[in-house]
PDB file of N, CA, C and O in Angstrom:
ATOM      1  N   MET A   1     -15.270 -60.931-116.676  1.00  0.00           N
ATOM      2  CA  MET A   1     -14.703 -60.360-115.478  1.00  0.00           C
ATOM      3  C   MET A   1     -15.471 -59.083-115.267  1.00  0.00           C
ATOM      4  O   MET A   1     -15.744 -58.353-116.220  1.00  0.00           O
ATOM      5  N   GLU A   2     -15.830 -58.796-114.003  1.00  0.00           N
ATOM      6  CA  GLU A   2     -16.554 -57.552-113.538  1.00  0.00           C
ATOM      7  C   GLU A   2     -15.502 -56.739-112.766  1.00  0.00           C
ATOM      8  O   GLU A   2     -14.426 -57.213-112.402  1.00  0.00           O
ATOM      9  N   PHE A   3     -15.891 -55.509-112.553  1.00  0.00           N
ATOM     10  CA  PHE A   3     -15.042 -54.555-111.765  1.00  0.00           C
ATOM     11  C   PHE A   3     -15.901 -54.084-110.553  1.00  0.00           C
ATOM     12  O   PHE A   3     -17.008 -53.587-110.764  1.00  0.00           O
ATOM     13  N   LEU A   4     -15.443 -54.221-109.356  1.00  0.00           N
ATOM     14  CA  LEU A   4     -16.198 -53.788-108.161  1.00  0.00           C
ATOM     15  C   LEU A   4     -15.608 -52.454-107.859  1.00  0.00           C
ATOM     16  O   LEU A   4     -14.408 -52.242-108.037  1.00  0.00           O
ATOM     17  N   LEU A   5     -16.466 -51.513-107.385  1.00  0.00           N
ATOM     18  CA  LEU A   5     -15.996 -50.257-107.061  1.00  0.00           C
ATOM     19  C   LEU A   5     -15.881 -50.194-105.378  1.00  0.00           C
ATOM     20  O   LEU A   5     -16.847 -50.361-104.634  1.00  0.00           O
ATOM     21  N   LEU A   6     -14.683 -49.956-104.987  1.00  0.00           N
ATOM     22  CA  LEU A   6     -14.392 -49.879-103.606  1.00  0.00           C
ATOM     23  C   LEU A   6     -14.046 -48.394-103.125  1.00  0.00           C
ATOM     24  O   LEU A   6     -13.165 -47.754-103.701  1.00  0.00           O
ATOM     25  N   TRP A   7     -14.712 -47.907-102.132  1.00  0.00           N
ATOM     26  CA  TRP A   7     -14.348 -46.509-101.688  1.00  0.00           C
ATOM     27  C   TRP A   7     -13.378 -46.653-100.434  1.00  0.00           C
ATOM     28  O   TRP A   7     -13.373 -47.614 -99.665  1.00  0.00           O
ATOM     29  N   VAL A   8     -12.625 -45.621-100.366  1.00  0.00           N
ATOM     30  CA  VAL A   8     -11.627 -45.576 -99.339  1.00  0.00           C
ATOM     31  C   VAL A   8     -11.911 -44.434 -98.486  1.00  0.00           C
ATOM     32  O   VAL A   8     -11.748 -43.301 -98.939  1.00  0.00           O
ATOM     33  N   LEU A   9     -12.341 -44.626 -97.238  1.00  0.00           N
ATOM     34  CA  LEU A   9     -12.742 -43.567 -96.393  1.00  0.00           C
ATOM     35  C   LEU A   9     -11.981 -43.603 -95.064  1.00  0.00           C
ATOM     36  O   LEU A   9     -12.193 -44.490 -94.238  1.00  0.00           O
ATOM     37  N   GLY A  10     -11.112 -42.645 -94.879  1.00  0.00           N
ATOM     38  CA  GLY A  10     -10.352 -42.438 -93.601  1.00  0.00           C
ATOM     39  C   GLY A  10      -9.620 -43.703 -93.302  1.00  0.00           C
ATOM     40  O   GLY A  10      -9.542 -44.080 -92.132  1.00  0.00           O
ATOM     41  N   GLY A  11      -8.985 -44.501 -94.436  1.00  0.00           N
ATOM     42  CA  GLY A  11      -8.257 -45.531 -94.017  1.00  0.00           C
ATOM     43  C   GLY A  11      -9.053 -46.872 -94.067  1.00  0.00           C
ATOM     44  O   GLY A  11      -8.465 -47.953 -94.022  1.00  0.00           O
ATOM     45  N   ASN A  12     -10.325 -46.773 -94.155  1.00  0.00           N
ATOM     46  CA  ASN A  12     -11.218 -47.854 -94.286  1.00  0.00           C
ATOM     47  C   ASN A  12     -11.593 -48.132 -95.708  1.00  0.00           C
ATOM     48  O   ASN A  12     -11.797 -47.196 -96.481  1.00  0.00           O
ATOM     49  N   VAL A  13     -11.697 -49.451 -96.104  1.00  0.00           N
ATOM     50  CA  VAL A  13     -12.205 -49.829 -97.283  1.00  0.00           C
ATOM     51  C   VAL A  13     -13.470 -50.316 -97.316  1.00  0.00           C
ATOM     52  O   VAL A  13     -13.771 -51.309 -96.652  1.00  0.00           O
ATOM     53  N   LEU A  14     -14.432 -49.613 -98.163  1.00  0.00           N
ATOM     54  CA  LEU A  14     -15.769 -49.999 -98.123  1.00  0.00           C
ATOM     55  C   LEU A  14     -16.313 -50.571 -99.500  1.00  0.00           C
ATOM     56  O   LEU A  14     -16.005 -50.044-100.569  1.00  0.00           O
ATOM     57  N   ASP A  15     -17.026 -51.530 -99.422  1.00  0.00           N
ATOM     58  CA  ASP A  15     -17.400 -52.348-100.596  1.00  0.00           C
ATOM     59  C   ASP A  15     -18.787 -51.590-101.057  1.00  0.00           C
ATOM     60  O   ASP A  15     -19.811 -51.667-100.379  1.00  0.00           O
ATOM     61  N   SER A  16     -18.711 -50.908-102.189  1.00  0.00           N
ATOM     62  CA  SER A  16     -19.895 -50.270-102.738  1.00  0.00           C
ATOM     63  C   SER A  16     -20.946 -51.291-102.979  1.00  0.00           C
ATOM     64  O   SER A  16     -22.127 -51.031-102.752  1.00  0.00           O
ATOM     65  N   GLY A  17     -20.559 -52.435-103.429  1.00  0.00           N
ATOM     66  CA  GLY A  17     -21.551 -53.344-103.911  1.00  0.00           C
ATOM     67  C   GLY A  17     -21.888 -53.246-105.497  1.00  0.00           C
ATOM     68  O   GLY A  17     -22.548 -54.074-106.125  1.00  0.00           O
ATOM     69  N   LEU A  18     -21.390 -52.247-105.935  1.00  0.00           N
ATOM     70  CA  LEU A  18     -21.605 -52.011-107.386  1.00  0.00           C
ATOM     71  C   LEU A  18     -20.492 -52.573-108.282  1.00  0.00           C
ATOM     72  O   LEU A  18     -19.288 -52.354-108.150  1.00  0.00           O
ATOM     73  N   ARG A  19     -21.103 -53.355-109.241  1.00  0.00           N
ATOM     74  CA  ARG A  19     -20.196 -53.973-110.251  1.00  0.00           C
ATOM     75  C   ARG A  19     -20.474 -53.458-111.573  1.00  0.00           C
ATOM     76  O   ARG A  19     -21.602 -53.092-111.900  1.00  0.00           O
ATOM     77  N   TYR A  20     -19.393 -53.419-112.397  1.00  0.00           N
ATOM     78  CA  TYR A  20     -19.392 -52.868-113.669  1.00  0.00           C
ATOM     79  C   TYR A  20     -18.763 -53.876-114.710  1.00  0.00           C
ATOM     80  O   TYR A  20     -17.903 -54.674-114.338  1.00  0.00           O
ATOM     81  N   GLN A  21     -19.175 -53.833-115.940  1.00  0.00           N
ATOM     82  CA  GLN A  21     -18.720 -54.708-117.029  1.00  0.00           C
ATOM     83  C   GLN A  21     -17.310 -54.396-117.467  1.00  0.00           C
ATOM     84  O   GLN A  21     -16.675 -55.264-118.066  1.00  0.00           O
ATOM     85  N   ASP A  22     -16.792 -53.254-117.218  1.00  0.00           N
ATOM     86  CA  ASP A  22     -15.449 -52.850-117.702  1.00  0.00           C
ATOM     87  C   ASP A  22     -14.892 -51.757-116.639  1.00  0.00           C
ATOM     88  O   ASP A  22     -15.634 -51.149-115.868  1.00  0.00           O
ATOM     89  N   ALA A  23     -13.679 -51.613-116.692  1.00  0.00           N
ATOM     90  CA  ALA A  23     -12.836 -50.699-115.834  1.00  0.00           C
ATOM     91  C   ALA A  23     -13.285 -49.338-116.189  1.00  0.00           C
ATOM     92  O   ALA A  23     -13.422 -48.559-115.245  1.00  0.00           O
ATOM     93  N   GLY A  24     -13.530 -48.928-117.336  1.00  0.00           N
ATOM     94  CA  GLY A  24     -13.944 -47.600-117.658  1.00  0.00           C
ATOM     95  C   GLY A  24     -15.249 -47.134-117.168  1.00  0.00           C
ATOM     96  O   GLY A  24     -15.362 -45.950-116.848  1.00  0.00           O
ATOM     97  N   SER A  25     -16.226 -47.921-117.078  1.00  0.00           N
ATOM     98  CA  SER A  25     -17.511 -47.828-116.599  1.00  0.00           C
ATOM     99  C   SER A  25     -17.352 -47.487-115.079  1.00  0.00           C
ATOM    100  O   SER A  25     -17.776 -46.431-114.608  1.00  0.00           O
ATOM    101  N   CYS A  26     -16.707 -48.459-114.333  1.00  0.00           N
ATOM    102  CA  CYS A  26     -16.352 -48.277-112.807  1.00  0.00           C
ATOM    103  C   CYS A  26     -15.820 -46.949-112.532  1.00  0.00           C
ATOM    104  O   CYS A  26     -16.332 -46.253-111.655  1.00  0.00           O
ATOM    105  N   TYR A  27     -14.735 -46.512-113.288  1.00  0.00           N
ATOM    106  CA  TYR A  27     -14.061 -45.308-113.088  1.00  0.00           C
ATOM    107  C   TYR A  27     -14.936 -44.159-113.181  1.00  0.00           C
ATOM    108  O   TYR A  27     -14.953 -43.283-112.316  1.00  0.00           O
ATOM    109  N   ALA A  28     -15.726 -44.147-114.309  1.00  0.00           N
ATOM    110  CA  ALA A  28     -16.553 -43.119-114.648  1.00  0.00           C
ATOM    111  C   ALA A  28     -17.695 -42.980-113.594  1.00  0.00           C
ATOM    112  O   ALA A  28     -18.056 -41.888-113.155  1.00  0.00           O
ATOM    113  N   ALA A  29     -18.199 -44.105-113.248  1.00  0.00           N
ATOM    114  CA  ALA A  29     -19.348 -43.791-112.132  1.00  0.00           C
ATOM    115  C   ALA A  29     -18.709 -43.284-110.727  1.00  0.00           C
ATOM    116  O   ALA A  29     -19.341 -42.507-110.011  1.00  0.00           O
ATOM    117  N   ALA A  30     -17.483 -43.742-110.389  1.00  0.00           N
ATOM    118  CA  ALA A  30     -16.906 -43.282-109.285  1.00  0.00           C
ATOM    119  C   ALA A  30     -16.612 -41.771-109.406  1.00  0.00           C
ATOM    120  O   ALA A  30     -16.871 -41.073-108.426  1.00  0.00           O
ATOM    121  N   GLN A  31     -16.117 -41.224-110.467  1.00  0.00           N
ATOM    122  CA  GLN A  31     -15.780 -39.831-110.811  1.00  0.00           C
ATOM    123  C   GLN A  31     -17.092 -39.016-110.733  1.00  0.00           C
ATOM    124  O   GLN A  31     -17.129 -37.956-110.107  1.00  0.00           O
ATOM    125  N   ASN A  32     -18.124 -39.500-111.350  1.00  0.00           N
ATOM    126  CA  ASN A  32     -19.410 -38.853-111.371  1.00  0.00           C
ATOM    127  C   ASN A  32     -20.088 -38.698-109.864  1.00  0.00           C
ATOM    128  O   ASN A  32     -20.731 -37.704-109.528  1.00  0.00           O
ATOM    129  N   SER A  33     -19.854 -39.768-109.071  1.00  0.00           N
ATOM    130  CA  SER A  33     -20.259 -39.664-107.675  1.00  0.00           C
ATOM    131  C   SER A  33     -19.366 -38.666-106.843  1.00  0.00           C
ATOM    132  O   SER A  33     -19.791 -38.055-105.863  1.00  0.00           O
ATOM    133  N   GLY A  34     -18.165 -38.572-107.305  1.00  0.00           N
ATOM    134  CA  GLY A  34     -17.357 -37.556-106.652  1.00  0.00           C
ATOM    135  C   GLY A  34     -17.799 -36.258-107.122  1.00  0.00           C
ATOM    136  O   GLY A  34     -17.907 -35.387-106.258  1.00  0.00           O
ATOM    137  N   LYS A  35     -18.047 -35.988-108.198  1.00  0.00           N
ATOM    138  CA  LYS A  35     -18.340 -34.616-108.649  1.00  0.00           C
ATOM    139  C   LYS A  35     -19.747 -34.227-108.079  1.00  0.00           C
ATOM    140  O   LYS A  35     -20.001 -33.036-107.904  1.00  0.00           O
ATOM    141  N   ASP A  36     -20.643 -35.171-107.790  1.00  0.00           N
ATOM    142  CA  ASP A  36     -21.866 -34.907-107.173  1.00  0.00           C
ATOM    143  C   ASP A  36     -21.671 -34.469-105.902  1.00  0.00           C
ATOM    144  O   ASP A  36     -22.365 -33.542-105.484  1.00  0.00           O
ATOM    145  N   LEU A  37     -20.658 -35.093-105.061  1.00  0.00           N
ATOM    146  CA  LEU A  37     -20.364 -34.740-103.710  1.00  0.00           C
ATOM    147  C   LEU A  37     -19.734 -33.380-103.583  1.00  0.00           C
ATOM    148  O   LEU A  37     -20.066 -32.617-102.675  1.00  0.00           O
ATOM    149  N   GLN A  38     -18.733 -33.034-104.578  1.00  0.00           N
ATOM    150  CA  GLN A  38     -18.266 -31.776-104.620  1.00  0.00           C
ATOM    151  C   GLN A  38     -19.133 -30.550-104.738  1.00  0.00           C
ATOM    152  O   GLN A  38     -18.932 -29.480-104.163  1.00  0.00           O
ATOM    153  N   GLU A  39     -20.314 -30.895-105.715  1.00  0.00           N
ATOM    154  CA  GLU A  39     -21.438 -29.844-105.794  1.00  0.00           C
ATOM    155  C   GLU A  39     -21.967 -29.375-104.606  1.00  0.00           C
ATOM    156  O   GLU A  39     -22.311 -28.199-104.489  1.00  0.00           O
ATOM    157  N   ILE A  40     -22.077 -30.285-103.603  1.00  0.00           N
ATOM    158  CA  ILE A  40     -22.816 -30.005-102.363  1.00  0.00           C
ATOM    159  C   ILE A  40     -21.753 -29.597-101.307  1.00  0.00           C
ATOM    160  O   ILE A  40     -22.160 -29.391-100.164  1.00  0.00           O
ATOM    161  N   GLY A  41     -20.412 -29.459-101.581  1.00  0.00           N
ATOM    162  CA  GLY A  41     -19.521 -29.103-100.747  1.00  0.00           C
ATOM    163  C   GLY A  41     -18.851 -29.990 -99.969  1.00  0.00           C
ATOM    164  O   GLY A  41     -18.307 -29.593 -98.939  1.00  0.00           O
ATOM    165  N   LEU A  42     -18.800 -31.243-100.331  1.00  0.00           N
ATOM    166  CA  LEU A  42     -18.125 -32.337 -99.621  1.00  0.00           C
ATOM    167  C   LEU A  42     -16.874 -32.838-100.531  1.00  0.00           C
ATOM    168  O   LEU A  42     -16.965 -32.803-101.759  1.00  0.00           O
ATOM    169  N   ALA A  43     -15.845 -33.248 -99.958  1.00  0.00           N
ATOM    170  CA  ALA A  43     -14.779 -33.753-100.541  1.00  0.00           C
ATOM    171  C   ALA A  43     -15.008 -35.212-101.103  1.00  0.00           C
ATOM    172  O   ALA A  43     -15.521 -36.051-100.362  1.00  0.00           O
ATOM    173  N   PRO A  44     -14.673 -35.506-102.281  1.00  0.00           N
ATOM    174  CA  PRO A  44     -15.018 -36.794-102.781  1.00  0.00           C
ATOM    175  C   PRO A  44     -14.007 -37.964-101.983  1.00  0.00           C
ATOM    176  O   PRO A  44     -12.863 -37.693-101.619  1.00  0.00           O
ATOM    177  N   PRO A  45     -14.497 -38.975-101.837  1.00  0.00           N
ATOM    178  CA  PRO A  45     -13.664 -39.996-101.131  1.00  0.00           C
ATOM    179  C   PRO A  45     -12.640 -40.736-102.315  1.00  0.00           C
ATOM    180  O   PRO A  45     -12.900 -40.774-103.518  1.00  0.00           O
ATOM    181  N   LYS A  46     -11.709 -41.173-101.817  1.00  0.00           N
ATOM    182  CA  LYS A  46     -10.623 -41.975-102.796  1.00  0.00           C
ATOM    183  C   LYS A  46     -11.507 -43.169-103.164  1.00  0.00           C
ATOM    184  O   LYS A  46     -12.452 -43.532-102.464  1.00  0.00           O
ATOM    185  N   PHE A  47     -11.142 -43.750-104.299  1.00  0.00           N
ATOM    186  CA  PHE A  47     -11.716 -45.177-104.711  1.00  0.00           C
ATOM    187  C   PHE A  47     -10.755 -45.990-105.505  1.00  0.00           C
ATOM    188  O   PHE A  47      -9.703 -45.504-105.921  1.00  0.00           O
ATOM    189  N   THR A  48     -11.097 -47.186-105.711  1.00  0.00           N
ATOM    190  CA  THR A  48     -10.383 -48.072-106.609  1.00  0.00           C
ATOM    191  C   THR A  48     -11.462 -49.056-107.248  1.00  0.00           C
ATOM    192  O   THR A  48     -12.482 -49.405-106.652  1.00  0.00           O
ATOM    193  N   CYS A  49     -11.119 -49.450-108.502  1.00  0.00           N
ATOM    194  CA  CYS A  49     -11.879 -50.393-109.049  1.00  0.00           C
ATOM    195  C   CYS A  49     -11.187 -51.741-109.139  1.00  0.00           C
ATOM    196  O   CYS A  49     -10.124 -51.740-109.759  1.00  0.00           O
ATOM    197  N   VAL A  50     -11.583 -52.824-108.658  1.00  0.00           N
ATOM    198  CA  VAL A  50     -11.066 -54.077-108.500  1.00  0.00           C
ATOM    199  C   VAL A  50     -11.599 -55.128-109.369  1.00  0.00           C
ATOM    200  O   VAL A  50     -12.783 -55.456-109.300  1.00  0.00           O
ATOM    201  N   PRO A  51     -10.705 -55.713-110.254  1.00  0.00           N
ATOM    202  CA  PRO A  51     -11.331 -56.814-111.053  1.00  0.00           C
ATOM    203  C   PRO A  51     -11.597 -58.037-110.234  1.00  0.00           C
ATOM    204  O   PRO A  51     -10.789 -58.542-109.454  1.00  0.00           O
ATOM    205  N   VAL A  52     -12.920 -58.504-110.508  1.00  0.00           N
ATOM    206  CA  VAL A  52     -13.535 -59.697-109.863  1.00  0.00           C
ATOM    207  C   VAL A  52     -14.044 -60.766-110.808  1.00  0.00           C
ATOM    208  O   VAL A  52     -14.622 -60.370-111.821  1.00  0.00           O
ATOM    209  N   ALA A  53     -13.908 -62.049-110.614  1.00  0.00           N
ATOM    210  CA  ALA A  53     -14.639 -62.958-111.589  1.00  0.00           C
ATOM    211  C   ALA A  53     -16.080 -62.878-111.387  1.00  0.00           C
ATOM    212  O   ALA A  53     -16.539 -62.769-110.250  1.00  0.00           O
ATOM    213  N   GLY A  54     -16.831 -62.927-112.437  1.00  0.00           N
ATOM    214  CA  GLY A  54     -18.288 -62.748-112.515  1.00  0.00           C
ATOM    215  C   GLY A  54     -18.945 -63.599-111.455  1.00  0.00           C
ATOM    216  O   GLY A  54     -18.511 -64.745-111.341  1.00  0.00           O
ATOM    217  N   ASN A  55     -19.829 -63.250-110.742  1.00  0.00           N
ATOM    218  CA  ASN A  55     -20.736 -63.961-109.818  1.00  0.00           C
ATOM    219  C   ASN A  55     -19.937 -64.557-108.753  1.00  0.00           C
ATOM    220  O   ASN A  55     -20.341 -65.606-108.252  1.00  0.00           O
ATOM    221  N   LYS A  56     -18.774 -63.981-108.315  1.00  0.00           N
ATOM    222  CA  LYS A  56     -18.021 -64.420-107.341  1.00  0.00           C
ATOM    223  C   LYS A  56     -17.965 -63.441-106.107  1.00  0.00           C
ATOM    224  O   LYS A  56     -18.006 -62.225-106.294  1.00  0.00           O
ATOM    225  N   GLU A  57     -17.877 -63.947-104.929  1.00  0.00           N
ATOM    226  CA  GLU A  57     -17.708 -62.938-103.661  1.00  0.00           C
ATOM    227  C   GLU A  57     -16.266 -62.633-103.616  1.00  0.00           C
ATOM    228  O   GLU A  57     -15.357 -63.414-103.898  1.00  0.00           O
ATOM    229  N   LEU A  58     -16.146 -61.244-103.178  1.00  0.00           N
ATOM    230  CA  LEU A  58     -14.746 -60.753-102.885  1.00  0.00           C
ATOM    231  C   LEU A  58     -14.530 -60.720-101.375  1.00  0.00           C
ATOM    232  O   LEU A  58     -15.323 -60.096-100.670  1.00  0.00           O
ATOM    233  N   LYS A  59     -13.505 -61.356-100.859  1.00  0.00           N
ATOM    234  CA  LYS A  59     -13.245 -61.395 -99.524  1.00  0.00           C
ATOM    235  C   LYS A  59     -12.060 -60.370 -99.361  1.00  0.00           C
ATOM    236  O   LYS A  59     -11.000 -60.612 -99.938  1.00  0.00           O
ATOM    237  N   LEU A  60     -12.211 -59.152 -98.539  1.00  0.00           N
ATOM    238  CA  LEU A  60     -11.150 -58.319 -98.329  1.00  0.00           C
ATOM    239  C   LEU A  60     -10.561 -58.704 -97.057  1.00  0.00           C
ATOM    240  O   LEU A  60     -11.246 -59.039 -96.091  1.00  0.00           O
ATOM    241  N   ILE A  61      -9.198 -58.654 -97.057  1.00  0.00           N
ATOM    242  CA  ILE A  61      -8.435 -58.833 -95.801  1.00  0.00           C
ATOM    243  C   ILE A  61      -7.724 -57.583 -95.659  1.00  0.00           C
ATOM    244  O   ILE A  61      -6.823 -57.267 -96.435  1.00  0.00           O
ATOM    245  N   VAL A  62      -8.164 -56.742 -94.531  1.00  0.00           N
ATOM    246  CA  VAL A  62      -7.546 -55.498 -94.286  1.00  0.00           C
ATOM    247  C   VAL A  62      -6.767 -55.572 -92.856  1.00  0.00           C
ATOM    248  O   VAL A  62      -7.440 -55.852 -91.865  1.00  0.00           O
ATOM    249  N   PRO A  63      -5.650 -55.377 -92.747  1.00  0.00           N
ATOM    250  CA  PRO A  63      -4.822 -55.426 -91.440  1.00  0.00           C
ATOM    251  C   PRO A  63      -5.541 -54.565 -90.563  1.00  0.00           C
ATOM    252  O   PRO A  63      -6.063 -53.534 -90.988  1.00  0.00           O
ATOM    253  N   GLU A  64      -5.616 -54.965 -89.195  1.00  0.00           N
ATOM    254  CA  GLU A  64      -6.158 -54.207 -88.116  1.00  0.00           C
ATOM    255  C   GLU A  64      -5.156 -53.020 -87.908  1.00  0.00           C
ATOM    256  O   GLU A  64      -3.946 -53.154 -88.090  1.00  0.00           O
ATOM    257  N   GLN A  65      -5.718 -51.905 -87.534  1.00  0.00           N
ATOM    258  CA  GLN A  65      -4.804 -50.858 -87.220  1.00  0.00           C
ATOM    259  C   GLN A  65      -4.439 -50.827 -85.703  1.00  0.00           C
ATOM    260  O   GLN A  65      -5.262 -51.123 -84.836  1.00  0.00           O
ATOM    261  N   GLN A  66      -3.226 -50.472 -85.450  1.00  0.00           N
ATOM    262  CA  GLN A  66      -2.783 -50.578 -84.142  1.00  0.00           C
ATOM    263  C   GLN A  66      -3.201 -49.233 -83.422  1.00  0.00           C
ATOM    264  O   GLN A  66      -3.275 -48.195 -84.079  1.00  0.00           O
ATOM    265  N   GLY A  67      -3.446 -49.257 -82.198  1.00  0.00           N
ATOM    266  CA  GLY A  67      -3.813 -48.194 -81.406  1.00  0.00           C
ATOM    267  C   GLY A  67      -5.313 -47.731 -81.538  1.00  0.00           C
ATOM    268  O   GLY A  67      -6.004 -48.092 -82.491  1.00  0.00           O
ATOM    269  N   ALA A  68      -5.707 -47.040 -80.690  1.00  0.00           N
ATOM    270  CA  ALA A  68      -7.224 -46.511 -80.650  1.00  0.00           C
ATOM    271  C   ALA A  68      -7.360 -45.323 -81.599  1.00  0.00           C
ATOM    272  O   ALA A  68      -6.475 -44.474 -81.706  1.00  0.00           O
ATOM    273  N   ARG A  69      -8.408 -45.300 -82.224  1.00  0.00           N
ATOM    274  CA  ARG A  69      -8.664 -44.211 -83.246  1.00  0.00           C
ATOM    275  C   ARG A  69      -9.279 -43.059 -82.371  1.00  0.00           C
ATOM    276  O   ARG A  69      -9.246 -41.907 -82.804  1.00  0.00           O
ATOM    277  N   PHE A  70      -9.846 -43.346 -81.136  1.00  0.00           N
ATOM    278  CA  PHE A  70     -10.449 -42.326 -80.375  1.00  0.00           C
ATOM    279  C   PHE A  70      -9.666 -42.189 -78.990  1.00  0.00           C
ATOM    280  O   PHE A  70      -9.202 -43.189 -78.442  1.00  0.00           O
ATOM    281  N   PRO A  71      -9.536 -40.877 -78.431  1.00  0.00           N
ATOM    282  CA  PRO A  71      -8.865 -40.649 -77.258  1.00  0.00           C
ATOM    283  C   PRO A  71      -9.428 -41.135 -75.914  1.00  0.00           C
ATOM    284  O   PRO A  71      -8.846 -40.878 -74.860  1.00  0.00           O
ATOM    285  N   PHE A  72     -10.636 -41.881 -75.969  1.00  0.00           N
ATOM    286  CA  PHE A  72     -11.343 -42.455 -74.864  1.00  0.00           C
ATOM    287  C   PHE A  72     -11.498 -43.876 -74.793  1.00  0.00           C
ATOM    288  O   PHE A  72     -12.103 -44.385 -73.849  1.00  0.00           O
TER     289      PHE A  72
END
């Protein structure tokens, strides 16, 4: 089993494409990326590590948001 790193930005889920052999490696990589962003003054995004069967595609089904995000 592998772990896929997913970033959560503004309510959107983004597939990083990065896979790790264990949850600890996934978590550590995400934390390190967040620290790098903090060093340059950016807030780190939220993340999650999702278990995925090796060499399998992950299909995310995210419900569509109601209403427009932009006022125009």
